[in-house]
N, C-alpha and C positions, 0 to 999 in steps of 0.2 A: 585323778588328782584328789588329794586328800583335802577335806574341808577343815580349815583351821579355825573357823569361827568368825563372827561378824567383826570383831575388833581388828583382827589381822587383815581382813579385806579392806576395811576402812583405812587402815594405816597405809596400805598400798595405794589406794585411790587418792587420799588427801594428805598423806604424810611425806616425810623426807624421802623415804625409800622410793616412792613413785616418781618424785621430781628428779631425783638423782638418776634413776633408771632411764627415765625419758630423756634427760639431758645426755646421758652416755649414748643412748641409741641414736638420737638426732645428730650428735657430733660424728658418730660412725657413718651415718647415711650421708650427711652433708660434707663431712671432712672439715678441716680447718681452713677457713677462708679469711684472708686479710681484709680489713675494712676497705670499703670502696669509697671513692669520691665521685658523686653523681652531679653533673651539671644539668642545665636546662637544654633539652633538645627541641629546637624551634626551627621550622621551615628547612629541615635538612642539615642543620648545623648545631654543634654544641656551643652553648652560650653561657657566660658567667651570670650568676644571679646577684642580687643586691646584698644578700647575707647567706650565712651557712648555719645549718643546725645538725645535730647529731641524732642518729637513730640507734637505739640500744636493743639488744636481744632480751625478750621477756624470760628466756630460759636462765641465762646466767649473768645478764647485765653487761655483757661485753659489747664493744662498739661494733656495729654492723656496717654503717656507712655514714659519711658526711654528705649532706644533701644541700645543694644550692637552692635558695628560695628566690623565685622570680619576682621582680617588681611589677608595678602596674603597667608600665610601658611594654615590658616583655610579654606579659599576659595578653595584652591587646594585640600584639604582633602574632602571638601563637594562635589566638582565636581567629584572626583574619586569615592566617595561613591554613588553618583547619577548615574554614569555610570554603576557601578556594580548592583545597584538596578534595573536599567532599563532593564538589561538583564534578571534578575530574574522575573521582572514584565511581560515582554513580554512572558515568558514561562508559566505564571500563567493562568489557564483557565478563560474565561470570567465570568462564574458564580461565581468563587471565588473572582475575582476582584470586581464584583458588590456587593457581600456581605461585603467586606472590606470597600468599599466606602460608603455604606449605614450606616455603624457604626459611621461615622464621624458626630459629632453633628452640 
């Protein structure tokens, strides 16, 4: 590879050519994905939140997802469900936990 000088390397790292190249590469790897709507998953069920907020890509500013924000009551319910599940999980044999975790895509 030919050395083109410090300015050329700096332009690749911090300039537009780097960000455009990275954006192109990430889009090729990830493909185009439509924005997702994400609800609150609590105690085995999808639940609506009290409000919604948008998450944007730091690469190109496109909308990645609309995310539901849980209210205080839903957070309390989620914490209680997590505590109960934690006790059951602790009692589950290691081999069964391993099988369950390997099923996650």
